[in-house]
C-alpha positions, 0 to 999 in steps of 0.5 A: 460531379466534375462539371458541378465542381468546375462550374462552381470553381469558375464562379467563386474565383470572380470577386463579386462582393457588394458594398452597402455604402454604394448608391448604385445598382449593382453596388460594385462594378466588379459584379458586372464582370461575373454577370456578363460572363454568366449571360454568355454562358446561358446563351452557350448552353442553349437558353432563350430570351437571355437578357441583362438590364441596366442594373445587371439583373439577368433573366433567361428562359427554358421553353416548354416541351409539353403541349399542355398549358402548365404553370410557368415557374422560376428559379432565382439566385444572387451573384454578389457575395457578402461584404462581411469578409474578404471576397478577393482572391478566393482560392478554393480547396477540394477535400475528397472523401472527407475523413471526419477529422480537422481540415487545415485551411491555412497551415501558416496562420493555423486556421482549422475547420474542425468538427469539434466546433462545426459539428455539421461536418460529421454529416459529410464523412466520405463526401467531397467538400470544397472549402476556403484557404482560410484567407477569404470567404468561399462564395457558396452563398450564393454561387452554389445556387447559381451553379445548381440552377445553370447545371439543372437547365443544361441537364434539361436541355440535354435530356429533352425526354424529361417533360417540363413547362416553361422555366424562367431563371433569374440572377440578381445583384446586391442580395447581401446588402438587402437590395437584391429584389428591389429592382427585380421586374416581376412582370417581365419575369412572368412566372406564377411562382419561383424558388430561390436556391439560397438555403444552407444545409441539404434538405432545407425548405423555408417559406417563412423568415424574419420581419426586419428593420434597421435602426440608427441611434445618434447621440449629441453630447457636450464636452466640458473639461472633466475637472469642471464638468458637474451638471454641464458635461453630456457624455454621448458615450455614456448615454449610448452605453445606457441605451444599450444596457436597457435592451434585454441582454438575452435577446441577441443573436448569440442567445436566440434560436428558432422563431425567437427574435433579437436586437443586434448591434453591429456598429458603434463609434463615438466620443464625448460630443457625438456617438452613434450605433446601428442595430438590426431588429428581427422577429418572425411574429408581426406583433412582437416585431412592432413591439421591438421597434416601439421599445427602441422609441420608448428608450430614446424618449426616456433618455431624451427626457433625462438628458434633454433631447440629445438622441435622434432615432431612425428606424427603417423597415427592410422586409417582412415575413413571406409566410403571409404570402406563401401560405395561401399557395402552400401547394408550391411548398408541397411540390418542393417537398415532394421533389426532395423526397422523390430524389432521396432528400429529407425535407427540413422545413423551418423558418429562416433566421434571416432574410432572402430575396424570396421575402421581397419577391413574395410581397411583390407578387411572386411567391418564392419559397427558399430551397437549400443550396448546400453551403455552410458557415456563410460569410467567413473563412470557415465556409464550405460546401459538399459537392454531393449537396449541390448534386442533390439540389440539381436533382431537386430542381429537375424533379420540381420541373417534372412535377409541375409539368403534370399540373395543368393551369 
């Protein structure tokens, strides 16, 4: 447990927040600091072919120790943290033998991590939790995944009696802003399939995710003195409000679950002459996904016919459901399931209500289900991770490598 804790704490104290407004890769210079230190560590523990490219994508190899030709597999995580909440001056707190009661993250600001609100906490009574101090996110998304992969590789190096084929590992920047796999060199990686360690609670095993698009609505109005505005003023704020009121109110993140899709408005600003808002569109079902995008087009067309072509709508596809690419090779999910069961973890197979590098990688030719990394409440001050969950993730990685070593190509 202690090496996992020490490695994780070292990782999360380095600020690696990504920036959606940046045009570079990585999107922030500070990601380089972590990437370069990680490269040094991979070489120190004995991995081979350790490389980092011009965009900070890291790859390394654990050579096979079996004579038979077995599939080359990979494990992948991202090292950036979310721009949704501060990632600066992360000061983790360790709660040993958690008693199931409220955890005071920050007494001064009365920030409490409570099982009354976060019921999952009660599943970890008696375990060791790592939390924030209430002033930043923790960074378990996805430095827990990196910790687990590096620790598993170090364990296999230190225990050559455990048989495994060639293992490739990869660490990427900018996943949190949807660009983590954009410049990933699948051919260079050279794996038949891979697993991302980027899930949440212990046991999660996911091979389907949302189809995703972003949309931006820009509205041009006309400002006229309100005392003389009849039939002249075009209020962009009012039109934006009307547009949003047409969207189905029950199809938002706070009202949906499972495979239910949604519209999510995340930015809104404007005045009388100009207003704009941005939203994301999500659905697991491809046909319903297309219908959601069409609804935005239909609303824009309807309001343009009323107010005179004042609305500009821009829709961009972001990623697609990886189920289509993973189901034809479903044995890779079965292997992960078998590995979990072998180390005493109950698999929780469910769709991801979000995205993952594995989605894009699957469409790039690298089928890539997602495995739990153990964290909870990502992207905010209530984020925490049980150390025992990270330990089990390490065991799952090692067991997957063992199982694959019994499969000849």
